[in-house]
C-alpha positions as CSV (number, residue, x, y, z in Angstrom):
1,M,42.2,27.4,11.1
2,T,39.8,30.1,11.9
3,H,37.5,29.4,8.6
4,A,37.4,25.5,10.1
5,R,36.4,26.7,13.8
6,D,33.9,28.9,12.3
7,H,32.2,25.9,10.5
8,F,32.8,23.6,13.4
9,A,30.6,26.2,15.6
10,V,28.3,26.2,13.0
11,W,28.1,22.6,13.0
12,L,27.9,22.1,16.7
13,R,24.7,24.3,16.7
14,D,23.0,22.7,13.8
15,A,23.8,19.4,15.9
16,H,22.3,20.9,19.0
17,A,19.0,22.0,16.9
18,M,19.1,18.3,15.6
19,E,19.1,16.5,19.1
20,V,16.6,19.1,20.3
21,Q,14.0,17.7,17.7
22,G,15.2,14.3,18.3
23,A,13.9,14.5,21.8
24,T,10.5,15.9,21.0
25,M,10.3,13.3,18.5
26,L,11.1,10.8,20.6
27,R,8.8,12.4,23.5
28,S,6.0,12.1,20.9
29,Q,6.8,8.5,19.6
30,I,6.9,7.2,23.2
31,G,3.9,8.4,24.3
32,R,2.2,6.6,21.8
33,I,3.5,3.2,21.7
34,E,1.4,1.0,23.4
35,N,2.0,-2.7,22.3
36,Y,5.4,-2.7,21.8
37,P,7.1,-2.6,25.4
38,D,10.6,-3.4,24.6
39,L,10.6,-0.6,21.6
40,R,9.1,2.0,24.0
41,E,11.7,1.1,26.7
42,R,14.6,1.4,24.4
43,L,13.2,5.2,23.3
44,Q,13.0,6.1,26.9
45,E,16.6,5.5,27.5
46,H,17.7,6.8,24.1
47,L,15.8,10.2,25.3
48,A,17.9,10.2,28.2
49,E,20.9,10.1,26.0
50,T,19.6,12.4,23.7
51,E,18.8,14.9,26.4
52,D,22.1,14.2,27.9
53,Q,23.8,15.0,24.4
54,A,21.9,18.4,23.8
55,Q,23.4,19.2,27.3
56,S,27.2,18.2,26.5
57,L,26.3,20.0,22.9
58,R,25.6,23.0,24.6
59,E,28.5,23.4,26.6
60,L,30.5,22.6,23.7
61,M,28.9,25.7,21.8
62,E,29.4,28.0,25.0
63,R,33.5,27.2,24.3
64,A,33.3,27.8,20.6
65,P,32.8,31.3,18.9
66,G,29.4,32.6,17.4
67,P,26.2,33.3,18.5
68,Q,23.6,30.7,19.4
69,S,20.6,29.9,17.6
70,V,17.6,29.9,19.9
71,L,15.6,30.4,16.7
72,K,16.7,27.3,15.2
73,D,16.2,25.6,18.7
74,V,12.7,26.3,18.4
75,A,12.1,25.5,14.9
76,S,13.5,22.0,15.6
77,K,10.9,21.6,18.6
78,L,8.4,22.7,16.3
79,S,9.3,20.3,13.6
80,G,9.8,17.3,16.0
81,T,6.6,17.6,17.2
82,A,4.9,18.0,13.4
83,Q,7.1,14.8,12.8
84,G,5.6,13.0,15.4
85,L,2.2,13.9,14.5
86,T,2.6,13.1,10.7
87,S,2.2,9.2,11.6
88,L,-1.0,9.7,14.0
89,L,-3.5,8.4,11.3
90,A,-1.4,5.8,9.8
91,S,-2.4,1.7,11.0
92,D,1.0,0.7,10.6
93,E,2.1,3.8,12.7
94,I,4.7,1.4,14.6
95,V,6.7,0.4,11.5
96,R,6.9,4.2,10.2
97,I,8.0,5.3,13.7
98,C,10.8,2.6,13.3
99,T,11.8,3.4,10.1
100,S,12.0,7.1,11.0
101,I,14.2,6.5,14.1
102,Y,16.6,4.2,12.0
103,S,16.9,7.2,9.5
104,F,17.3,9.6,12.0
105,E,20.0,7.7,13.6
106,H,22.0,7.5,10.6
107,T,21.6,11.7,9.9
108,E,22.9,12.2,13.1
109,I,25.8,9.3,12.6
110,A,26.8,11.5,9.7
111,T,26.6,14.3,11.5
112,Y,28.9,13.3,14.5
113,R,31.5,12.0,12.0
114,V,31.9,15.0,10.7
115,L,31.9,17.0,14.1
116,F,34.5,14.2,15.2
117,A,36.6,14.9,12.4
118,A,36.7,18.8,12.4
119,A,37.3,18.8,16.6
120,D,40.1,16.8,15.7
121,E,41.5,18.9,12.9
122,I,41.4,21.9,14.6
123,G,42.8,20.0,18.0
124,D,40.0,20.4,20.0
125,G,40.5,17.2,22.3
126,K,37.6,17.9,24.7
127,A,35.1,17.8,21.8
128,V,36.8,15.2,20.3
129,D,36.1,13.0,23.3
130,V,32.5,14.6,24.1
131,L,31.9,13.6,20.1
132,G,32.8,10.0,20.3
133,K,30.7,9.4,23.1
134,I,28.1,10.6,21.0
135,L,28.7,8.7,18.0
136,D,29.2,5.5,19.8
137,Q,25.7,5.7,21.5
138,E,24.3,7.0,18.2
139,K,25.5,3.9,16.4
140,A,24.3,1.7,19.1
141,M,21.2,2.8,18.6
142,A,20.9,2.7,15.1
143,G,22.3,-1.0,15.5
144,W,19.3,-1.8,18.3
145,V,16.7,-0.4,15.7
146,E,18.3,-2.4,13.0
147,S,18.2,-5.5,14.8
148,Y,14.5,-4.7,15.7
149,L,12.9,-4.3,12.6
150,D,12.4,-7.6,11.0
151,G,11.2,-9.1,14.2
152,M,9.0,-6.3,14.9
153,T,7.4,-5.9,11.2
154,R,6.7,-9.7,11.4
155,L,4.8,-9.0,15.0
156,Y,2.8,-5.8,13.5
157,L,1.9,-8.1,10.0
158,M,0.8,-10.9,12.6
159,R,-1.3,-8.5,14.6
160,E,-2.6,-6.9,11.6
161,E,-3.5,-10.1,9.9
162,R,-5.0,-11.4,13.4
163,D,-7.3,-8.2,13.7
164,L,-8.4,-8.6,10.2
165,I,-9.9,-12.2,11.0
166,A,-11.5,-10.9,14.1
167,K,-13.3,-8.2,12.3
168,R,-15.1,-11.0,9.7
């Protein structure tokens, strides 16, 4: 099981870097959302969850063998900032933000499914508990965004049409 534990440690570090990136991305997106208060509020809630998740993963990493990847964390922060800036000039930024979040949540779900299975395989009950909780939070966020996409898209299109008419 040594090889399995090594994989688990690497995957845990990757998940931590992913959460650091996610927090950076969420902060950037929250700062730019003005006309969608329900989305802004839910993202603020998820940011708090994401920061807690990163801390929980760091605690699990401290128990796992292998070096900590400070460089990967820094790279993730920069990547999250860059991703947050890419849609700055897009007129349909809110749509892009929502699709980005939806995609990211599903990447996180897949990551936590893998980690959960690995933790179970190596018999790490503490990690199973922590990862199960995080997995539930990510599924809840993905479900919320999925239920939000239709209405948000329609609202965006309606506002866009209204603004075009007003400019004429």
